N, C-alpha and C positions, 0 to 999 in steps of 0.2 A: 301431596296427597297421594295415597297409594294407588298403583295400576290394577287394572283388572286383571291382567296375566298373573300379578303377584296374588290377588284375592283370590282368584281360581286354585291357585297352589295350596293357599293355605286353606282353601275349605276342603280340596281333595283329600290333603292329609288330615283334616280332623274327624273324617267319619263322620261330618254333621252332629257332633257331639260338644258341648261346652269341655275346655279344656281344664276345668278344675277337678281336681282328683276327685272321685266319687260323684261327682256330678252327671247326670244321664239326659239333663235337657237337649233337646235338638235347638238346634241353631236355626233352622227355620223347618217349619211342617209341611206335611203334605199338601195342605191347602195355600202353602204358600204365606203363612204368618211368619214373620221375622221374629224370632225369639232370642238371637244373639246379636253380638254386638264385635263391629272389629276394634281392638284394644292396643294401645302402644305399650310396650314393656317400658320404655324411656319415653317420658313425655316428648308431645309433639314442639311443646313450647314452655316458655320460662315458669310459667303460672301453673304447670299440670305436675303431677309426681313423678316423680324419679327422674328429673329433667338431667340431660347429659348436653352440654353448652359444646362440648367437642363434636358430638354426632354433626354429620353432615347431612342437609334434607333427604338426601337419597337413602341415608342409612335410617333417618327417622320412619321413613315410609317403606321400608324395604322388608323382605322375608323374615329376616331375622329379629327385628322388634316389633315384630307383629303377633299376637295372639288371638284366637277366637272364645268369647267367652259368653254365656248366656247374661241376661240385663243384672240378675241378682249379684252374680260373681264379680261381674265390671264393677258395680257400685262398692263391692266390699274389697277388690283390691286397692281401690282408687282411696277409700275411706280410710283404710289401715296399712299405709303406705310404709309405715314402719316395720310391719309383720311381712308384708309381703314386698319384699326387695326385688330387685333386678336378678339376683340370681335365686331367688324362690321362682318367681315366676318362669325363667327360662327353663327350671327343671319342669315347671307343668307343661312348659311347652314341649319340651323332649319326650316326655312321658306319654304325652297323648296323641303325638303325631305317628303316625305309622309309616312306615318304611318305603313303601311304593301305594302310590295311588294313580290312577290312569284318570284320565280328566276326559268326563263322559259329558253330553250337552246338558244333562239334569243338573249337573254339577255346575256347568257354567251357569246356566240360569239361576241356579241359587246363590251364587257369586255374585252376579249381577243386583239381585234382590239385595244381597248385605252392604255391597258398597253403595246403593242409591240410598238405602237404609242410613248410612253413615253420613251421607252427603245432603241428609235432612239438614234443612235452616231455619233459622229465624230471622226474617227479614225487616228492617226498616223501610220506609220508603226513601228512594235514594240515599241511603246510610249503608251501614256494615253488616256483614253477614257472619254468623258464627257457627259453626257445626254444632250438634246436640250432643257430642263426646266432652266430657272434662278436657280441659286442658285445650282446647279447640284454639286454631288457630283464625285468626280475623282477616279478612280482605274487603276492599271496596268494589261495590257493584253499583250498577244502576237499572233498576227496573220501573217499566212503563207501569203506570195506575191511574187508576180515574182522579182527576184533580183533587187533591185535598184528601184522598180515601190512601189508607195504607194497605198493602195486601195481606189476605188473610191467610196466615200459615198454620194449620194444624201442628200440635205436637206431635211425637212418633207414637206409634201403637204401642202399649204396654206402659206407659207413664201415666203418671196421674194426671197430667196437664190434657190427656187426650181423654179421659172420663171427665165431663162435665159436670157431674154430681161430684165427684169428690175432688174436682179441682175449686167447684164452688167451696164447699166448705172448707177445704185449707184455706183459701183466701179468707173466707168469714173468720175464721182464727188468729189467721195474721193480723187482721183489720181490727180485732178485738184486743189484741195483745198491744197494738200500735196504739189505740184510742186510748186503753187503760194507763201504757206508759207516758203518753203525753200530757195526762190529768196530772201525772207524778210530778214529772220533769218538763215543763213547758218549751225546752230548748231540745227536747228528745227528736232525734233524726229518724224517721219512717225508714229509710234506706239500712239502716243499722241492724235491723233485725232480719231483714232479708241477706245480708252478709252473713251473718251469725250463722242462719240456717245453710247456705252454702258452704260454709267452713265446716259446720258439724256433719253434713251428710255428702260432702265431698261435689257437689254437683246443685244446681239450681232446683228450687223446690218444684215445679211444675214437670221435669225431667227426672224426676226421684222414680224408681219403679212403682207401678201399681201396688205389687204386693207388700210393698212396705207403707202402705198407705194408714195401717194403725198404730203403726210404730211413729208415724210421723205425728198422727193427730195426736198420741200418748204426749211426744215430746212438745209439741205446741200447748196441750192444756194445762202442760206442769209449769210452763214460763208464764203461762197466764195467772195460774193459780198463787204466784209469788208475789205478783202486784198487789198494792195495797186497795187499789178499785176492784178487785176482785175478792179479795177477803172482806169488804165490808157488804158486797151484793149475795155473799155466801151468806153471812149474819144476818141480812135483812129478808132475802128472798129465796135463799136456799143452795141459789146455783149463780153462777155468772156467763154461763154461755147456754145455747141448747146444742142437743144432739144431731148427729149427723141423720138419722131419721126424721126428727123433726125440722131438719133444714132442707132435705128433700121435701118434704111435706108443705113448706113454706113456698120452697120454689114453684112447686107442681101449683100452687092455688095463685100464683101472680101471673101465671101464663093466659 
């Protein structure tokens, strides 16, 4: 895991700006909203992008292997790993970092926010913990909760999972695809589609940046439209699923 000292240095040299060329997105806003991510140039484990098995743990989490990006460009470099190679991202880092940067108390505070966000976790009761960053490492922990209840962990701000309305609609479309596919293939495995989304977007669906919601919805609807059940429903009823606006209306009516 990166140290606070490393992140303070990284943030100080970033000028509080995403390192992707031409991007002016701040990493942390004035009201302390976290807009950026701590990203590994070479992935921190073998399932991540641009993994280097010869790196030591210290090198993986060290200053030279880290770059600060907004959530959109973090998503982009991990979704298009062939385009954004180690050398390309290192050049982004080189161009974006100022030569001299004094670490002020304000910078320390912002660095702490970024590091805390980096350490946001999804927890299963007495089970594994995984960081919300693609290619995250897994460790075992024990967490005390009420008997029979798993702890409630909110998804990071700025992700689809954090927005309950958008999260609910995406889950509705995923379930619809799985339902239609099951009718077509009785042995269809529901987990496969979740894996497909993770593969195509480079990250678990509820951790996708909320700004990519429309793109994800279009992707899901296209997959649904290809199923036989959707084609039948469209022929008989005119459509196979309801809109986001209708979904929100329905959900409000159930409260």
